[in-house]
Structure formats: structure tokens, C-alpha cells
N, CA, C and O atoms as a GROMACS GRO file, in nm:
protein
  400
    1UNK      N    1  -1.856  -2.312 -11.744
    1UNK     CA    2  -1.923  -2.251 -11.632
    1UNK      C    3  -1.900  -2.101 -11.638
    1UNK      O    4  -1.787  -2.054 -11.648
    2UNK      N    5  -2.009  -2.027 -11.633
    2UNK     CA    6  -2.005  -1.880 -11.633
    2UNK      C    7  -2.046  -1.831 -11.495
    2UNK      O    8  -2.124  -1.897 -11.426
    3UNK      N    9  -1.994  -1.717 -11.454
    3UNK     CA   10  -2.031  -1.662 -11.324
    3UNK      C   11  -2.051  -1.512 -11.334
    3UNK      O   12  -2.002  -1.446 -11.426
    4UNK      N   13  -2.124  -1.460 -11.237
    4UNK     CA   14  -2.151  -1.316 -11.232
    4UNK      C   15  -2.178  -1.276 -11.089
    4UNK      O   16  -2.207  -1.360 -11.003
    5UNK      N   17  -2.169  -1.147 -11.064
    5UNK     CA   18  -2.195  -1.092 -10.932
    5UNK      C   19  -2.297  -0.979 -10.945
    5UNK      O   20  -2.291  -0.899 -11.038
    6UNK      N   21  -2.390  -0.973 -10.849
    6UNK     CA   22  -2.496  -0.872 -10.852
    6UNK      C   23  -2.501  -0.801 -10.717
    6UNK      O   24  -2.484  -0.863 -10.612
    7UNK      N   25  -2.526  -0.672 -10.721
    7UNK     CA   26  -2.539  -0.592 -10.599
    7UNK      C   27  -2.685  -0.588 -10.556
    7UNK      O   28  -2.744  -0.482 -10.541
    8UNK      N   29  -2.741  -0.706 -10.535
    8UNK     CA   30  -2.881  -0.721 -10.496
    8UNK      C   31  -2.891  -0.827 -10.387
    8UNK      O   32  -2.803  -0.911 -10.374
    9UNK      N   33  -2.998  -0.824 -10.308
    9UNK     CA   34  -3.016  -0.926 -10.204
    9UNK      C   35  -3.036  -1.065 -10.264
    9UNK      O   36  -3.084  -1.080 -10.377
   10UNK      N   37  -2.999  -1.165 -10.188
   10UNK     CA   38  -3.003  -1.305 -10.230
   10UNK      C   39  -3.143  -1.348 -10.275
   10UNK      O   40  -3.158  -1.408 -10.381
   11UNK      N   41  -3.245  -1.317 -10.195
   11UNK     CA   42  -3.381  -1.364 -10.225
   11UNK      C   43  -3.433  -1.310 -10.358
   11UNK      O   44  -3.495  -1.384 -10.434
   12UNK      N   45  -3.410  -1.182 -10.386
   12UNK     CA   46  -3.460  -1.126 -10.511
   12UNK      C   47  -3.387  -1.186 -10.631
   12UNK      O   48  -3.448  -1.206 -10.736
   13UNK      N   49  -3.257  -1.213 -10.619
   13UNK     CA   50  -3.182  -1.275 -10.728
   13UNK      C   51  -3.233  -1.417 -10.751
   13UNK      O   52  -3.254  -1.457 -10.866
   14UNK      N   53  -3.254  -1.493 -10.645
   14UNK     CA   54  -3.298  -1.632 -10.658
   14UNK      C   55  -3.435  -1.641 -10.726
   14UNK      O   56  -3.455  -1.723 -10.815
   15UNK      N   57  -3.528  -1.557 -10.684
   15UNK     CA   58  -3.663  -1.558 -10.743
   15UNK      C   59  -3.661  -1.512 -10.888
   15UNK      O   60  -3.730  -1.569 -10.972
   16UNK      N   61  -3.582  -1.411 -10.918
   16UNK     CA   62  -3.574  -1.360 -11.055
   16UNK      C   63  -3.511  -1.463 -11.148
   16UNK      O   64  -3.553  -1.475 -11.264
   17UNK      N   65  -3.412  -1.537 -11.101
   17UNK     CA   66  -3.351  -1.640 -11.183
   17UNK      C   67  -3.450  -1.750 -11.220
   17UNK      O   68  -3.444  -1.805 -11.330
   18UNK      N   69  -3.541  -1.782 -11.129
   18UNK     CA   70  -3.645  -1.881 -11.160
   18UNK      C   71  -3.737  -1.830 -11.270
   18UNK      O   72  -3.774  -1.905 -11.361
   19UNK      N   73  -3.774  -1.704 -11.264
   19UNK     CA   74  -3.860  -1.644 -11.366
   19UNK      C   75  -3.788  -1.642 -11.501
   19UNK      O   76  -3.848  -1.673 -11.604
   20UNK      N   77  -3.662  -1.605 -11.501
   20UNK     CA   78  -3.584  -1.599 -11.626
   20UNK      C   79  -3.574  -1.737 -11.689
   20UNK      O   80  -3.591  -1.752 -11.810
   21UNK      N   81  -3.548  -1.838 -11.608
   21UNK     CA   82  -3.536  -1.975 -11.661
   21UNK      C   83  -3.666  -2.019 -11.726
   21UNK      O   84  -3.665  -2.081 -11.832
   22UNK      N   85  -3.779  -1.988 -11.664
   22UNK     CA   86  -3.908  -2.026 -11.721
   22UNK      C   87  -3.933  -1.952 -11.852
   22UNK      O   88  -3.982  -2.011 -11.948
   23UNK      N   89  -3.900  -1.824 -11.857
   23UNK     CA   90  -3.922  -1.746 -11.980
   23UNK      C   91  -3.830  -1.790 -12.094
   23UNK      O   92  -3.865  -1.772 -12.210
   24UNK      N   93  -3.715  -1.846 -12.062
   24UNK     CA   94  -3.624  -1.893 -12.165
   24UNK      C   95  -3.657  -2.036 -12.210
   24UNK      O   96  -3.584  -2.094 -12.291
   25UNK      N   97  -3.765  -2.094 -12.158
   25UNK     CA   98  -3.810  -2.225 -12.205
   25UNK      C   99  -3.763  -2.342 -12.122
   25UNK      O  100  -3.777  -2.456 -12.165
   26UNK      N  101  -3.708  -2.318 -12.007
   26UNK     CA  102  -3.664  -2.427 -11.920
   26UNK      C  103  -3.775  -2.466 -11.825
   26UNK      O  104  -3.855  -2.382 -11.782
   27UNK      N  105  -3.780  -2.594 -11.792
   27UNK     CA  106  -3.874  -2.645 -11.693
   27UNK      C  107  -3.793  -2.671 -11.566
   27UNK      O  108  -3.700  -2.751 -11.566
   28UNK      N  109  -3.829  -2.603 -11.460
   28UNK     CA  110  -3.754  -2.615 -11.335
   28UNK      C  111  -3.786  -2.749 -11.270
   28UNK      O  112  -3.902  -2.778 -11.241
   29UNK      N  113  -3.682  -2.830 -11.249
   29UNK     CA  114  -3.701  -2.960 -11.186
   29UNK      C  115  -3.682  -2.952 -11.035
   29UNK      O  116  -3.747  -3.026 -10.961
   30UNK      N  117  -3.594  -2.864 -10.990
   30UNK     CA  118  -3.579  -2.843 -10.846
   30UNK      C  119  -3.521  -2.704 -10.822
   30UNK      O  120  -3.440  -2.652 -10.899
   31UNK      N  121  -3.566  -2.646 -10.713
   31UNK     CA  122  -3.517  -2.514 -10.671
   31UNK      C  123  -3.511  -2.513 -10.519
   31UNK      O  124  -3.615  -2.517 -10.452
   32UNK      N  125  -3.392  -2.508 -10.465
   32UNK     CA  126  -3.372  -2.509 -10.321
   32UNK      C  127  -3.306  -2.378 -10.279
   32UNK      O  128  -3.188  -2.356 -10.305
   33UNK      N  129  -3.384  -2.292 -10.215
   33UNK     CA  130  -3.330  -2.161 -10.176
   33UNK      C  131  -3.234  -2.172 -10.058
   33UNK      O  132  -3.150  -2.083 -10.040
   34UNK      N  133  -3.244  -2.277  -9.978
   34UNK     CA  134  -3.150  -2.293  -9.867
   34UNK      C  135  -3.010  -2.326  -9.916
   34UNK      O  136  -2.912  -2.273  -9.864
   35UNK      N  137  -3.000  -2.412 -10.017
   35UNK     CA  138  -2.870  -2.448 -10.073
   35UNK      C  139  -2.832  -2.356 -10.188
   35UNK      O  140  -2.714  -2.348 -10.224
   36UNK      N  141  -2.928  -2.287 -10.247
   36UNK     CA  142  -2.902  -2.194 -10.355
   36UNK      C  143  -2.881  -2.260 -10.490
   36UNK      O  144  -2.800  -2.213 -10.570
   37UNK      N  145  -2.953  -2.368 -10.516
   37UNK     CA  146  -2.937  -2.440 -10.642
   37UNK      C  147  -3.070  -2.445 -10.717
   37UNK      O  148  -3.173  -2.480 -10.660
   38UNK      N  149  -3.065  -2.409 -10.844
   38UNK     CA  150  -3.180  -2.420 -10.934
   38UNK      C  151  -3.139  -2.516 -11.046
   38UNK      O  152  -3.038  -2.494 -11.113
   39UNK      N  153  -3.218  -2.621 -11.064
   39UNK     CA  154  -3.193  -2.717 -11.172
   39UNK      C  155  -3.312  -2.715 -11.266
   39UNK      O  156  -3.427  -2.716 -11.222
   40UNK      N  157  -3.284  -2.713 -11.396
   40UNK     CA  158  -3.391  -2.707 -11.495
   40UNK      C  159  -3.350  -2.785 -11.620
   40UNK      O  160  -3.231  -2.809 -11.644
   41UNK      N  161  -3.450  -2.825 -11.697
   41UNK     CA  162  -3.429  -2.897 -11.822
   41UNK      C  163  -3.501  -2.826 -11.934
   41UNK      O  164  -3.605  -2.763 -11.914
   42UNK      N  165  -3.445  -2.836 -12.052
   42UNK     CA  166  -3.509  -2.787 -12.173
   42UNK      C  167  -3.499  -2.898 -12.275
   42UNK      O  168  -3.397  -2.965 -12.286
   43UNK      N  169  -3.606  -2.918 -12.348
   43UNK     CA  170  -3.605  -3.028 -12.445
   43UNK      C  171  -3.653  -2.978 -12.580
   43UNK      O  172  -3.755  -2.910 -12.590
   44UNK      N  173  -3.578  -3.011 -12.681
   44UNK     CA  174  -3.613  -2.980 -12.818
   44UNK      C  175  -3.658  -3.113 -12.881
   44UNK      O  176  -3.575  -3.200 -12.908
   45UNK      N  177  -3.788  -3.128 -12.903
   45UNK     CA  178  -3.841  -3.255 -12.949
   45UNK      C  179  -3.803  -3.287 -13.094
   45UNK      O  180  -3.805  -3.404 -13.133
   46UNK      N  181  -3.771  -3.187 -13.172
   46UNK     CA  182  -3.737  -3.211 -13.311
   46UNK      C  183  -3.608  -3.293 -13.325
   46UNK      O  184  -3.602  -3.388 -13.403
   47UNK      N  185  -3.507  -3.256 -13.248
   47UNK     CA  186  -3.378  -3.325 -13.256
   47UNK      C  187  -3.351  -3.413 -13.134
   47UNK      O  188  -3.243  -3.470 -13.122
   48UNK      N  189  -3.449  -3.425 -13.044
   48UNK     CA  190  -3.435  -3.504 -12.922
   48UNK      C  191  -3.313  -3.462 -12.841
   48UNK      O  192  -3.236  -3.544 -12.792
   49UNK      N  193  -3.299  -3.331 -12.828
   49UNK     CA  194  -3.187  -3.274 -12.754
   49UNK      C  195  -3.237  -3.227 -12.619
   49UNK      O  196  -3.342  -3.163 -12.610
   50UNK      N  197  -3.164  -3.259 -12.514
   50UNK     CA  198  -3.199  -3.215 -12.381
   50UNK      C  199  -3.086  -3.127 -12.326
   50UNK      O  200  -2.970  -3.166 -12.329
   51UNK      N  201  -3.122  -3.010 -12.278
   51UNK     CA  202  -3.027  -2.923 -12.211
   51UNK      C  203  -3.055  -2.926 -12.062
   51UNK      O  204  -3.170  -2.912 -12.018
   52UNK      N  205  -2.951  -2.944 -11.985
   52UNK     CA  206  -2.963  -2.940 -11.840
   52UNK      C  207  -2.896  -2.813 -11.790
   52UNK      O  208  -2.778  -2.788 -11.818
   53UNK      N  209  -2.971  -2.734 -11.718
   53UNK     CA  210  -2.922  -2.606 -11.664
   53UNK      C  211  -2.910  -2.620 -11.513
   53UNK      O  212  -3.001  -2.669 -11.446
   54UNK      N  213  -2.797  -2.577 -11.461
   54UNK     CA  214  -2.778  -2.573 -11.316
   54UNK      C  215  -2.724  -2.437 -11.278
   54UNK      O  216  -2.619  -2.394 -11.327
   55UNK      N  217  -2.796  -2.368 -11.191
   55UNK     CA  218  -2.755  -2.236 -11.143
   55UNK      C  219  -2.730  -2.244 -10.994
   55UNK      O  220  -2.816  -2.291 -10.918
   56UNK      N  221  -2.612  -2.200 -10.952
   56UNK     CA  222  -2.580  -2.195 -10.810
   56UNK      C  223  -2.574  -2.049 -10.768
   56UNK      O  224  -2.508  -1.966 -10.831
   57UNK      N  225  -2.645  -2.018 -10.661
   57UNK     CA  226  -2.653  -1.881 -10.612
   57UNK      C  227  -2.584  -1.876 -10.476
   57UNK      O  228  -2.616  -1.952 -10.385
   58UNK      N  229  -2.488  -1.783 -10.463
   58UNK     CA  230  -2.410  -1.769 -10.340
   58UNK      C  231  -2.436  -1.632 -10.279
   58UNK      O  232  -2.434  -1.530 -10.348
   59UNK      N  233  -2.460  -1.630 -10.151
   59UNK     CA  234  -2.477  -1.503 -10.079
   59UNK      C  235  -2.341  -1.460 -10.027
   59UNK      O  236  -2.284  -1.523  -9.938
   60UNK      N  237  -2.289  -1.350 -10.082
   60UNK     CA  238  -2.158  -1.301 -10.042
   60UNK      C  239  -2.169  -1.216  -9.915
   60UNK      O  240  -2.098  -1.241  -9.818
   61UNK      N  241  -2.257  -1.118  -9.917
   61UNK     CA  242  -2.290  -1.040  -9.798
   61UNK      C  243  -2.435  -0.997  -9.809
   61UNK      O  244  -2.510  -1.053  -9.890
   62UNK      N  245  -2.478  -0.899  -9.732
   62UNK     CA  246  -2.619  -0.862  -9.726
   62UNK      C  247  -2.674  -0.817  -9.861
   62UNK      O  248  -2.788  -0.850  -9.894
   63UNK      N  249  -2.597  -0.743  -9.938
   63UNK     CA  250  -2.646  -0.689 -10.065
   63UNK      C  251  -2.563  -0.730 -10.185
   63UNK      O  252  -2.568  -0.664 -10.289
   64UNK      N  253  -2.486  -0.838 -10.175
   64UNK     CA  254  -2.408  -0.887 -10.287
   64UNK      C  255  -2.434  -1.036 -10.304
   64UNK      O  256  -2.426  -1.114 -10.208
   65UNK      N  257  -2.466  -1.075 -10.427
   65UNK     CA  258  -2.498  -1.214 -10.457
   65UNK      C  259  -2.419  -1.257 -10.580
   65UNK      O  260  -2.416  -1.187 -10.680
   66UNK      N  261  -2.356  -1.373 -10.571
   66UNK     CA  262  -2.282  -1.430 -10.684
   66UNK      C  263  -2.361  -1.548 -10.740
   66UNK      O  264  -2.428  -1.620 -10.666
   67UNK      N  265  -2.351  -1.567 -10.871
   67UNK     CA  266  -2.413  -1.683 -10.933
   67UNK      C  267  -2.312  -1.750 -11.025
   67UNK      O  268  -2.220  -1.686 -11.076
   68UNK      N  269  -2.330  -1.880 -11.044
   68UNK     CA  270  -2.256  -1.952 -11.147
   68UNK      C  271  -2.355  -2.044 -11.216
   68UNK      O  272  -2.440  -2.105 -11.152
   69UNK      N  273  -2.343  -2.053 -11.348
   69UNK     CA  274  -2.437  -2.137 -11.422
   69UNK      C  275  -2.361  -2.228 -11.518
   69UNK      O  276  -2.254  -2.194 -11.568
   70UNK      N  277  -2.422  -2.344 -11.540
   70UNK     CA  278  -2.362  -2.443 -11.628
   70UNK      C  279  -2.472  -2.510 -11.709
   70UNK      O  280  -2.576  -2.548 -11.654
   71UNK      N  281  -2.449  -2.524 -11.839
   71UNK     CA  282  -2.542  -2.591 -11.928
   71UNK      C  283  -2.473  -2.713 -11.986
   71UNK      O  284  -2.362  -2.705 -12.037
   72UNK      N  285  -2.541  -2.827 -11.978
   72UNK     CA  286  -2.493  -2.951 -12.040
   72UNK      C  287  -2.593  -2.993 -12.145
   72UNK      O  288  -2.713  -3.002 -12.118
   73UNK      N  289  -2.545  -3.019 -12.266
   73UNK     CA  290  -2.630  -3.065 -12.375
   73UNK      C  291  -2.612  -3.215 -12.393
   73UNK      O  292  -2.500  -3.265 -12.398
   74UNK      N  293  -2.724  -3.286 -12.403
   74UNK     CA  294  -2.723  -3.428 -12.435
   74UNK      C  295  -2.796  -3.444 -12.567
   74UNK      O  296  -2.919  -3.451 -12.570
   75UNK      N  297  -2.721  -3.449 -12.673
   75UNK     CA  298  -2.782  -3.458 -12.806
   75UNK      C  299  -2.772  -3.602 -12.855
   75UNK      O  300  -2.666  -3.664 -12.848
   76UNK      N  301  -2.884  -3.654 -12.905
   76UNK     CA  302  -2.881  -3.791 -12.956
   76UNK      C  303  -2.860  -3.794 -13.106
   76UNK      O  304  -2.804  -3.891 -13.159
   77UNK      N  305  -2.903  -3.691 -13.177
   77UNK     CA  306  -2.889  -3.690 -13.322
   77UNK      C  307  -2.766  -3.611 -13.366
   77UNK      O  308  -2.687  -3.660 -13.446
   78UNK      N  309  -2.749  -3.492 -13.315
   78UNK     CA  310  -2.634  -3.408 -13.349
   78UNK      C  311  -2.559  -3.377 -13.220
   78UNK      O  312  -2.617  -3.327 -13.124
   79UNK      N  313  -2.432  -3.406 -13.218
   79UNK     CA  314  -2.351  -3.376 -13.102
   79UNK      C  315  -2.295  -3.235 -13.114
   79UNK      O  316  -2.246  -3.195 -13.219
   80UNK      N  317  -2.304  -3.160 -13.005
   80UNK     CA  318  -2.252  -3.024 -13.003
   80UNK      C  319  -2.118  -3.021 -12.930
   80UNK      O  320  -2.104  -3.088 -12.827
   81UNK      N  321  -2.023  -2.948 -12.980
   81UNK     CA  322  -1.897  -2.935 -12.907
   81UNK      C  323  -1.916  -2.853 -12.780
   81UNK      O  324  -2.013  -2.778 -12.765
   82UNK      N  325  -1.821  -2.868 -12.689
   82UNK     CA  326  -1.829  -2.798 -12.561
   82UNK      C  327  -1.825  -2.647 -12.578
   82UNK      O  328  -1.879  -2.574 -12.494
   83UNK      N  329  -1.764  -2.597 -12.685
   83UNK     CA  330  -1.758  -2.452 -12.706
   83UNK      C  331  -1.898  -2.394 -12.728
   83UNK      O  332  -1.922  -2.279 -12.691
   84UNK      N  333  -1.990  -2.472 -12.787
   84UNK     CA  334  -2.127  -2.423 -12.804
   84UNK      C  335  -2.201  -2.418 -12.672
   84UNK      O  336  -2.287  -2.333 -12.652
   85UNK      N  337  -2.168  -2.510 -12.579
   85UNK     CA  338  -2.226  -2.503 -12.445
   85UNK      C  339  -2.185  -2.372 -12.378
   85UNK      O  340  -2.268  -2.306 -12.316
   86UNK      N  341  -2.059  -2.335 -12.390
   86UNK     CA  342  -2.011  -2.210 -12.331
   86UNK      C  343  -2.078  -2.090 -12.397
   86UNK      O  344  -2.108  -1.991 -12.330
   87UNK      N  345  -2.101  -2.098 -12.528
   87UNK     CA  346  -2.170  -1.990 -12.598
   87UNK      C  347  -2.312  -1.974 -12.546
   87UNK      O  348  -2.357  -1.861 -12.525
   88UNK      N  349  -2.384  -2.085 -12.525
   88UNK     CA  350  -2.520  -2.079 -12.473
   88UNK      C  351  -2.521  -2.030 -12.329
   88UNK      O  352  -2.614  -1.959 -12.289
   89UNK      N  353  -2.419  -2.066 -12.250
   89UNK     CA  354  -2.409  -2.014 -12.114
   89UNK      C  355  -2.392  -1.862 -12.116
   89UNK      O  356  -2.455  -1.791 -12.037
   90UNK      N  357  -2.308  -1.814 -12.207
   90UNK     CA  358  -2.287  -1.670 -12.217
   90UNK      C  359  -2.413  -1.598 -12.261
   90UNK      O  360  -2.444  -1.490 -12.210
   91UNK      N  361  -2.488  -1.656 -12.355
   91UNK     CA  362  -2.614  -1.595 -12.399
   91UNK      C  363  -2.713  -1.586 -12.283
   91UNK      O  364  -2.780  -1.484 -12.267
   92UNK      N  365  -2.722  -1.692 -12.204
   92UNK     CA  366  -2.813  -1.690 -12.088
   92UNK      C  367  -2.767  -1.588 -11.985
   92UNK      O  368  -2.849  -1.519 -11.926
   93UNK      N  369  -2.637  -1.579 -11.964
   93UNK     CA  370  -2.584  -1.481 -11.869
   93UNK      C  371  -2.611  -1.339 -11.917
   93UNK      O  372  -2.640  -1.251 -11.835
   94UNK      N  373  -2.602  -1.314 -12.047
   94UNK     CA  374  -2.638  -1.183 -12.102
   94UNK      C  375  -2.785  -1.151 -12.078
   94UNK      O  376  -2.819  -1.037 -12.045
   95UNK      N  377  -2.871  -1.250 -12.093
   95UNK     CA  378  -3.014  -1.231 -12.066
   95UNK      C  379  -3.036  -1.198 -11.920
   95UNK      O  380  -3.118  -1.112 -11.887
   96UNK      N  381  -2.966  -1.266 -11.831
   96UNK     CA  382  -2.978  -1.240 -11.686
   96UNK      C  383  -2.936  -1.097 -11.656
   96UNK      O  384  -3.001  -1.028 -11.578
   97UNK      N  385  -2.828  -1.051 -11.717
   97UNK     CA  386  -2.782  -0.913 -11.694
   97UNK      C  387  -2.885  -0.812 -11.740
   97UNK      O  388  -2.899  -0.706 -11.679
   98UNK      N  389  -2.958  -0.842 -11.848
   98UNK     CA  390  -3.062  -0.750 -11.897
   98UNK      C  391  -3.176  -0.737 -11.797
   98UNK      O  392  -3.235  -0.630 -11.784
   99UNK      N  393  -3.209  -0.845 -11.726
   99UNK     CA  394  -3.317  -0.839 -11.628
   99UNK      C  395  -3.279  -0.758 -11.505
   99UNK      O  396  -3.364  -0.696 -11.443
  100UNK      N  397  -3.150  -0.759 -11.471
  100UNK     CA  398  -3.107  -0.686 -11.353
  100UNK      C  399  -3.058  -0.549 -11.395
  100UNK      O  400  -3.016  -0.470 -11.310
   0.00000   0.00000   0.00000
């Protein structure tokens, strides 16, 4: 699980995270702005691998927003170690920082 903090309002962070997830190839399965949870899936048909992304957005104060994200890989052909999940989480977090 990776986390970050942004000096931006909650609504703009939540909407931007949805756009980033779509651009990175994830299909958003649910997005609840009241609870601050975005769930998405990515599927690689070649290896039948499914990635599940869950982003939790927390409103700290009026202009500070915290996020935490977690990626779970379900590979049927090749199993990935947990360290690669953390690597992919960090790559996604780096992409999020570039957008903000």
C-alpha cells in the first residue's frame, strides 16, 4: 500500500484520480465520492492476468487530501511476487504526482 498527500481540494483530487486510472488502462468498476473509494480492474488478455486497483481518498482539511492505493495481481499463468505489486503501486503513484 502506497500513500501520498496533496495540497488540493478533495473533489479535484477524486475526479483527477478517475481520469488517471482510465488513462493508465484501468476500467473503473465503482467510484463513491461520499466514501472516497475508487475501485478499478485491468486485464491483460495475453496472460489472463487481472489487476485490481483500489484507491482511498481522505479529506484531511479544506485544502489537504490524502490518498492510499493498493494493487492486487491475480495471475493464472505467471505468479508475481508481492514486491512487484509494490513496484507497480509506486509507478502509479509517480504518475499521479506528475498530474498534480
